[in-house]
C-alpha positions as CSV (number, residue, x, y, z in Angstrom):
1,X,18.7,82.4,-44.3
2,X,17.4,79.9,-41.7
3,X,19.9,79.0,-39.1
4,X,19.7,76.9,-35.9
5,X,22.5,76.9,-33.3
6,X,22.4,74.6,-30.4
7,X,24.3,75.1,-27.1
8,X,24.4,74.0,-23.6
9,X,25.7,70.5,-23.9
10,X,28.5,69.1,-21.8
11,X,29.4,66.5,-19.2
12,X,26.9,65.8,-16.5
13,X,26.8,63.1,-13.7
14,X,23.9,60.7,-13.5
15,X,21.0,62.4,-11.8
16,X,22.1,65.8,-12.9
17,X,20.4,68.4,-15.1
18,X,21.2,70.3,-18.3
19,X,19.4,72.9,-20.3
20,X,20.0,72.9,-24.0
21,X,19.3,75.9,-26.2
22,X,18.5,76.3,-29.9
23,X,18.8,79.8,-31.1
24,X,17.0,80.4,-34.4
25,X,17.5,83.1,-37.0
26,X,16.0,83.8,-40.3
27,X,12.5,82.8,-39.2
28,X,10.2,83.1,-36.2
29,X,10.1,80.0,-33.9
30,X,6.6,80.7,-32.7
31,X,5.3,80.2,-36.3
32,X,6.6,76.7,-36.7
33,X,6.8,73.4,-35.0
34,X,10.2,72.9,-33.5
35,X,11.7,69.5,-32.6
36,X,14.5,68.1,-30.5
37,X,16.2,64.9,-31.6
38,X,18.9,62.9,-30.0
39,X,21.4,60.6,-31.7
40,X,23.2,58.2,-29.5
41,X,26.4,56.5,-30.6
42,X,25.8,54.0,-33.3
43,X,22.1,54.9,-33.6
44,X,19.9,57.0,-35.8
45,X,18.2,60.2,-34.8
46,X,15.3,59.8,-32.4
47,X,12.5,62.2,-31.5
48,X,12.8,63.6,-28.0
49,X,10.3,66.5,-27.9
50,X,8.2,68.8,-30.0
51,X,6.6,72.1,-29.6
52,X,4.0,73.4,-32.0
53,X,3.3,76.9,-33.2
54,X,0.4,77.1,-30.7
55,X,2.7,76.3,-27.9
56,X,1.5,72.8,-27.2
57,X,4.3,70.4,-26.5
58,X,5.0,66.7,-26.4
59,X,7.8,65.3,-24.4
60,X,8.7,61.7,-25.4
61,X,11.1,61.4,-22.4
62,X,9.2,62.2,-19.2
63,X,12.3,63.6,-17.6
64,X,12.7,66.2,-20.3
65,X,10.7,69.4,-21.0
66,X,10.7,71.4,-24.2
67,X,9.9,75.1,-24.1
68,X,10.6,78.3,-26.1
69,X,11.1,82.0,-25.5
70,X,9.5,83.9,-28.3
71,X,11.2,87.1,-27.4
72,X,14.6,85.4,-27.7
73,X,13.5,83.3,-30.7
74,X,15.0,80.4,-28.9
75,X,13.9,76.9,-28.0
76,X,15.0,75.0,-25.0
77,X,15.2,71.4,-23.7
78,X,15.4,71.0,-19.9
79,X,16.8,67.6,-19.1
80,X,16.5,66.3,-15.5
81,X,17.4,63.2,-13.6
82,X,19.8,62.3,-16.4
83,X,20.8,58.8,-17.1
84,X,23.7,57.2,-18.9
85,X,21.4,56.4,-21.9
86,X,20.8,60.1,-22.4
87,X,24.4,60.4,-23.8
88,X,23.9,61.6,-27.3
89,X,24.3,64.5,-29.7
90,X,21.2,66.6,-29.5
91,X,19.9,68.4,-32.6
92,X,17.1,70.9,-33.1
93,X,15.0,70.9,-36.2
94,X,12.5,73.0,-38.0
95,X,10.7,72.5,-41.3
96,X,10.7,76.0,-42.7
97,X,9.6,77.1,-46.2
98,X,9.6,73.6,-47.4
99,X,13.1,72.8,-46.2
100,X,14.4,70.7,-43.3
101,X,16.7,72.8,-41.2
102,X,19.0,71.3,-38.6
103,X,21.5,72.7,-36.1
104,X,25.0,71.4,-35.9
105,X,24.2,69.5,-32.7
106,X,25.5,69.7,-29.2
107,X,27.1,66.8,-27.4
108,X,25.7,65.6,-24.0
109,X,27.6,63.0,-22.1
110,X,26.3,61.5,-18.9
111,X,29.1,59.9,-16.9
112,X,30.3,59.4,-13.3
């Protein structure tokens, strides 16, 4: 059974940092492309960063960095120099065995 569990969200001031985690079970993260999405209030889910099975990564927000720890079977999103517009629910995603798998999301709020 594939499961993704996000954590690490919370309240942060502008300019601050957060690291989100996505713990996976039921499959091996290093064998699949993993993705972070964000969904801001009133908007659809938008792509934030991806990491492929070979470890190559694409960060669509230059203040963010995606990574993974194969030993922990966990993916991360390091968010730096955060801005008000980073306020969103962040979801991790994997396409495993022909199915889209999503975590429950973790809320990130940037506020002074």
